[in-house]
Phi, psi and omega in degrees: 000125171293133185267021175088007184267342184246202184249014181234107179241154182239122179228059181218195175081188179234012181280063190302326182259009177064019188296325179299336181255008183277119186294321179295324181289320178297322176298319174295328178294313177297324177294316180298323178293320178302316184284313190251349185091179187283322179211171178218094192270014185280160178302150178298335178254023173303144174294339177247115183216183184256140180292337184300331180296310176293325178297314185291321178297320176292321182290319176300315177301316180296311180299320190259011170061048174238164179289322190205168181206158171237131172251122181242181186285339179205162176292327180297319183291323178298315180294316182291329179297319179288309185297317178292340181284339187239347196295332184280338183254346188237149168282123179271132176239113184261139173282160171305142174061025172295134186297142183305335177301339186267000184268148162264121184083200186284127180301138176212065184291143180298139182265057182224167177291156185296320182296318178298318178299322176303311183295320177296319184294314180300312181294324180294315182290319183289343182253014184235152176255002183277135171306144189230139169247116177263130182235121184210159165279159178283336183200163174253109181281353185274324189280312353266165182204129176263131188263144176257136183246021176298339180299343182295339179290345180272358179277136178310120182296349178274353180276140178269115189237140164243130182247127177235116183245131175265112182247034186301325182260008177254320180300130181097338187243312184275159182086170188297321189235025179078020186283350175081195193271345192306310185286349182269344183289147178302133181261097189241133187295340181263008180239121173270120189248132174235141164239135179239159177199150162277129179277003183274009180263252181300324188283338167081021176212157185281108173190164174243152189230141169232129173250146175182185177280172187296319181294320180291321181292315177302322178296318177298324182294346175271356183289133175307332178294316178294309182305320188271357187266156176268154176277172174293173176297124184294333175294321176299316179294327177299314180300315179302312180306320189258009186254018184301317181293321180301310182300317183294319184290318179294328178290321172297319182296319182297310182296327172299312182298321177294320177294320183294314182302313181291330179291328183287332182281137174286329180212143179245024183294340178264005181234144172244131182200166176232150189304140170068011175246132196274014178250129180242117181276124176277124185270348189244112181298322183292325180292321178298316181291329178291319181298315180296319179300328183259024170083013175259104185275112176248174176280113186212093181199159179291129181202138358277348178276116179295344180262002188270199180280139180293142177254130183251119184223139167263131178246116177263139183240168179297336187259002170295137182264158185304324180297321179298312183292329172297315180297317178296312178300317181296321182292321181291317184290328180294320180291000000 
């Protein structure tokens, strides 16, 4: 991380809590490797396994306010484990901008606004007798926009629903203590709820997560996809289990930096953002080009269509220093 003394600063990526550069977290990883080794490639239902897997899953469920959890080697595997468990028996309804990892086959997300999709989805489900699986992100980290799911209460309670929410950019950030969306979702008896996430964003290590109630998680553990998969690195899981205070401190640092950055700006008319979320959408192409030209590296590339228009975003992290934020704010105001 540049400390503000040169002409190259970085305001991109998804390491919102700075965990990949956190010395205390790295020490915990090395401790875990000393205890458990670099990896453990056996099947998840092998009769010989490591205690750290169940310890980490219990801790994830506790921190993120779910009954139970599964930790896998990647967010993609977590998504596919749930989707493949239901796609043959349920009609899959995908929300706009749903991440490609949650799709069966080629992604084809509806090209409409989220609120319009909600109305169409309620009508479709209420007029159908088929079991349905609703699949959505918890938020759009590109715009950014956080989605509300209270509309689920408008679905006919006689309908059989599975809800799958991808909270990859919410876990570690949203909620009072970074607990994410799971406990905020409507608890309805006719809706079976899962939340999945890549832990490689704010949480800072390579793994995939599934949250759910005990019965649902137990059901997934019987899936051939789960049985045949390898677990995450045990050293990383050891660090996660023992890093509760690190995550809490870095979340406080991040929120302090976000308040500082917005206070430094004389105007935010060229930025779109939401409180306590570390992504700032640049609305002015020329401003983005000027920042890049002057050594301030922001996220600027076409997504999700590689041939489409570039999306320009500033990402603030917990480890940005005041001087860096001052340089960024001054550069924006100068233009």
